[in-house]
C-alpha positions as a Markdown table, in Angstrom:
| # | Residue | x | y | z |
|---|---|---|---|---|
| 1 | Met | 232.7 | 7.6 | 206.1 |
| 2 | Glu | 231.9 | 4.6 | 208.8 |
| 3 | Asn | 228.3 | 3.0 | 208.3 |
| 4 | Lys | 226.8 | 4.4 | 212.0 |
| 5 | Arg | 227.9 | 8.2 | 210.8 |
| 6 | Leu | 226.3 | 8.2 | 207.0 |
| 7 | Leu | 223.1 | 6.3 | 208.3 |
| 8 | Glu | 222.5 | 9.3 | 210.6 |
| 9 | Ile | 223.4 | 11.6 | 207.9 |
| 10 | Ile | 221.1 | 9.9 | 206.3 |
| 11 | Lys | 218.3 | 9.8 | 208.5 |
| 12 | Ser | 219.1 | 13.8 | 209.0 |
| 13 | Ala | 218.4 | 14.3 | 205.0 |
| 14 | Ile | 215.2 | 12.5 | 205.3 |
| 15 | Leu | 213.8 | 14.7 | 208.1 |
| 16 | Leu | 215.2 | 17.8 | 206.1 |
| 17 | Glu | 213.7 | 16.3 | 202.8 |
| 18 | Leu | 210.3 | 15.8 | 204.3 |
| 19 | Arg | 210.3 | 19.1 | 206.2 |
| 20 | Gly | 210.8 | 20.6 | 203.2 |
| 21 | Glu | 207.8 | 18.7 | 201.5 |
| 22 | Ser | 205.4 | 19.5 | 203.7 |
| 23 | Phe | 206.7 | 23.5 | 203.8 |
| 24 | Tyr | 206.3 | 23.7 | 200.3 |
| 25 | Arg | 202.8 | 21.7 | 200.2 |
| 26 | Lys | 201.7 | 24.3 | 202.8 |
| 27 | Val | 203.0 | 27.0 | 201.2 |
| 28 | Ala | 200.4 | 25.5 | 198.1 |
| 29 | Glu | 197.5 | 25.2 | 199.7 |
| 30 | Ser | 197.6 | 29.0 | 201.4 |
| 31 | Thr | 198.4 | 30.6 | 198.2 |
| 32 | Glu | 195.2 | 31.5 | 196.3 |
| 33 | Asn | 197.9 | 32.4 | 193.1 |
| 34 | Pro | 197.8 | 29.1 | 190.6 |
| 35 | Gly | 201.4 | 29.8 | 189.4 |
| 36 | Ile | 202.8 | 29.9 | 193.2 |
| 37 | Lys | 200.5 | 26.8 | 193.7 |
| 38 | Asn | 202.6 | 25.1 | 190.8 |
| 39 | Ile | 205.8 | 26.2 | 192.0 |
| 40 | Phe | 205.7 | 24.7 | 195.1 |
| 41 | Asp | 203.3 | 21.8 | 194.2 |
| 42 | Ile | 206.6 | 21.2 | 192.2 |
| 43 | Met | 209.3 | 21.7 | 194.9 |
| 44 | Ala | 207.3 | 19.5 | 197.4 |
| 45 | Lys | 207.2 | 16.4 | 195.0 |
| 46 | Glu | 211.0 | 16.8 | 194.2 |
| 47 | Glu | 211.5 | 16.7 | 198.1 |
| 48 | Val | 209.2 | 13.5 | 198.1 |
| 49 | Leu | 211.2 | 12.0 | 195.2 |
| 50 | His | 214.9 | 12.9 | 197.4 |
| 51 | Ala | 213.2 | 11.5 | 200.3 |
| 52 | Lys | 212.5 | 8.4 | 198.7 |
| 53 | Ile | 215.8 | 7.8 | 197.2 |
| 54 | Leu | 217.2 | 8.3 | 200.8 |
| 55 | Lys | 215.0 | 6.1 | 202.2 |
| 56 | Glu | 216.0 | 3.0 | 200.1 |
| 57 | Lys | 219.8 | 4.0 | 200.5 |
| 58 | Tyr | 219.0 | 4.0 | 204.2 |
| 59 | Ala | 217.6 | 0.2 | 203.9 |
| 60 | Glu | 220.2 | -1.0 | 202.0 |
| 61 | Leu | 222.7 | 0.6 | 204.8 |
| 62 | Thr | 221.0 | -1.2 | 207.8 |
| 63 | Gly | 220.4 | -4.5 | 205.4 |
| 64 | Lys | 224.3 | -4.9 | 205.4 |
| 65 | Ser | 224.2 | -4.8 | 201.7 |
| 66 | Gly | 226.2 | -1.2 | 201.8 |
| 67 | Leu | 225.1 | 1.3 | 199.2 |
| 68 | Ser | 224.5 | 0.3 | 195.7 |
| 69 | Gln | 225.2 | 2.4 | 192.8 |
| 70 | Val | 222.1 | 5.3 | 192.6 |
| 71 | Lys | 220.1 | 5.4 | 189.7 |
| 72 | Leu | 219.4 | 9.4 | 189.4 |
| 73 | Pro | 217.2 | 11.3 | 188.0 |
| 74 | Asp | 217.7 | 13.6 | 185.1 |
| 75 | Asp | 218.0 | 17.0 | 185.7 |
| 76 | Gln | 215.5 | 19.7 | 186.5 |
| 77 | Asp | 213.6 | 20.7 | 183.9 |
| 78 | Glu | 214.0 | 24.5 | 182.4 |
| 79 | Ser | 210.7 | 25.0 | 181.5 |
| 80 | Val | 210.0 | 25.2 | 185.5 |
| 81 | Ser | 212.8 | 27.8 | 185.9 |
| 82 | Lys | 212.0 | 29.8 | 182.8 |
| 83 | Phe | 207.7 | 29.8 | 183.9 |
| 84 | Val | 208.9 | 30.7 | 187.6 |
| 85 | Leu | 211.3 | 33.8 | 186.4 |
| 86 | Ser | 208.8 | 35.0 | 183.7 |
| 87 | Glu | 207.6 | 38.8 | 184.2 |
| 88 | Ser | 204.3 | 37.6 | 184.3 |
| 89 | Met | 204.7 | 35.1 | 187.4 |
| 90 | Lys | 206.9 | 37.9 | 189.2 |
| 91 | Ser | 204.6 | 40.3 | 188.6 |
| 92 | Gln | 201.9 | 38.0 | 190.7 |
| 93 | Ile | 204.1 | 37.9 | 193.5 |
| 94 | Ala | 203.5 | 40.9 | 196.4 |
| 95 | Ala | 207.3 | 41.5 | 197.2 |
| 96 | Ala | 206.6 | 41.8 | 200.7 |
| 97 | Gly | 203.3 | 39.5 | 200.6 |
| 98 | Phe | 203.1 | 35.7 | 201.6 |
| 99 | Glu | 204.3 | 34.3 | 199.2 |
| 100 | Ala | 207.8 | 35.9 | 198.9 |
| 101 | Ala | 208.1 | 35.3 | 202.5 |
| 102 | Ala | 207.0 | 31.6 | 201.5 |
| 103 | Ile | 209.9 | 32.2 | 199.4 |
| 104 | Ser | 212.8 | 33.7 | 201.4 |
| 105 | Ala | 212.3 | 30.7 | 204.1 |
| 106 | Ala | 212.6 | 28.4 | 200.8 |
| 107 | Ile | 216.2 | 29.7 | 200.2 |
| 108 | Asp | 217.0 | 29.8 | 204.0 |
| 109 | Met | 216.1 | 25.3 | 203.8 |
| 110 | Glu | 217.9 | 24.7 | 200.5 |
| 111 | Ser | 221.0 | 26.6 | 202.1 |
| 112 | Lys | 221.0 | 24.5 | 205.1 |
| 113 | Ala | 220.0 | 21.3 | 202.6 |
| 114 | Ile | 223.2 | 22.0 | 200.3 |
| 115 | Lys | 225.8 | 22.5 | 203.1 |
| 116 | Leu | 224.2 | 18.8 | 204.6 |
| 117 | Tyr | 225.3 | 17.3 | 201.2 |
| 118 | Ser | 227.9 | 19.1 | 199.9 |
| 119 | Glu | 229.7 | 18.7 | 203.6 |
| 120 | Ser | 228.4 | 14.9 | 202.9 |
| 121 | Ser | 230.1 | 14.6 | 199.7 |
| 122 | Gln | 233.5 | 15.9 | 201.0 |
| 123 | Asn | 233.3 | 13.5 | 203.4 |
| 124 | Ala | 232.4 | 10.4 | 201.5 |
| 125 | Asp | 235.1 | 7.5 | 201.4 |
| 126 | Asp | 232.6 | 5.1 | 198.7 |
| 127 | Ile | 231.9 | 6.2 | 195.2 |
| 128 | Asn | 228.3 | 5.8 | 195.3 |
| 129 | Glu | 228.1 | 7.8 | 198.6 |
| 130 | Lys | 229.7 | 10.3 | 197.0 |
| 131 | Asn | 227.6 | 10.2 | 194.3 |
| 132 | Leu | 224.6 | 10.5 | 195.7 |
| 133 | Phe | 225.4 | 13.8 | 198.1 |
| 134 | Glu | 226.8 | 15.4 | 195.1 |
| 135 | Trp | 223.4 | 14.7 | 192.7 |
| 136 | Leu | 221.4 | 15.7 | 196.0 |
| 137 | Ala | 223.4 | 18.8 | 196.4 |
| 138 | Glu | 223.1 | 19.9 | 192.9 |
| 139 | Trp | 219.9 | 19.0 | 192.7 |
| 140 | Glu | 219.3 | 21.7 | 195.8 |
| 141 | Lys | 221.5 | 24.0 | 194.3 |
| 142 | Gly | 218.6 | 24.3 | 191.7 |
| 143 | His | 216.1 | 25.3 | 193.9 |
| 144 | Tyr | 218.6 | 27.6 | 195.9 |
| 145 | Glu | 219.0 | 29.6 | 192.8 |
| 146 | Leu | 215.6 | 29.3 | 191.1 |
| 147 | Leu | 214.3 | 30.6 | 194.1 |
| 148 | Phe | 217.4 | 33.1 | 195.0 |
| 149 | Asp | 216.9 | 34.8 | 191.4 |
| 150 | Leu | 213.3 | 35.6 | 192.2 |
| 151 | Asp | 213.2 | 36.9 | 195.6 |
| 152 | Arg | 216.1 | 39.0 | 194.1 |
| 153 | Asp | 214.0 | 40.2 | 190.9 |
| 154 | Leu | 211.3 | 40.9 | 194.2 |
| 155 | Lys | 213.6 | 42.9 | 196.4 |
| 156 | Glu | 214.6 | 45.3 | 193.0 |
| 157 | Arg | 210.9 | 45.7 | 192.4 |
| 158 | Ile | 210.1 | 46.9 | 195.9 |
| 159 | Trp | 213.3 | 49.0 | 196.0 |
| 160 | Asn | 212.0 | 50.4 | 191.9 |
| 161 | Asp | 208.5 | 51.1 | 193.3 |
| 162 | Asn | 209.5 | 53.2 | 196.5 |
| 163 | Gln | 212.8 | 54.8 | 194.8 |
| 164 | Phe | 215.1 | 53.3 | 197.4 |
| 165 | Trp | 218.3 | 52.2 | 196.0 |
| 166 | Pro | 220.4 | 51.5 | 198.8 |
| 167 | Phe | 223.8 | 52.1 | 195.9 |
């Protein structure tokens, strides 16, 4: 991928990550539920980490040194997933309330990030560039799957509570 195009993708990616961080922070600040606050605080911190890595890569490319191999953090902590998807946590979220709406919006944001990173990885000529975007896509898929599972369980709870089953 040509350098100018890669720089534009990285700038878009940084903006996407910063918007995600801002959104997650706002949700964390707005909820009174300590569990939900914790979930969105963790996600905000992860978006900051992504933006930091992308900013470093942008600086490398604008410095004409080329993209170096990325030293990527380990995979996500699975204890977060277990906490988020616990029955105790799910029971604290009103399926049609503010937190559920925030989860739905976050799913859309994560989908956009996955698409950007997956396409960028597929179009990459450089192995370091490809690895960076593959890692980011996988990390965002982890966020997406976590939020999607939580959203699905919340929908099922609404259907059960209202005795509504479309099937």
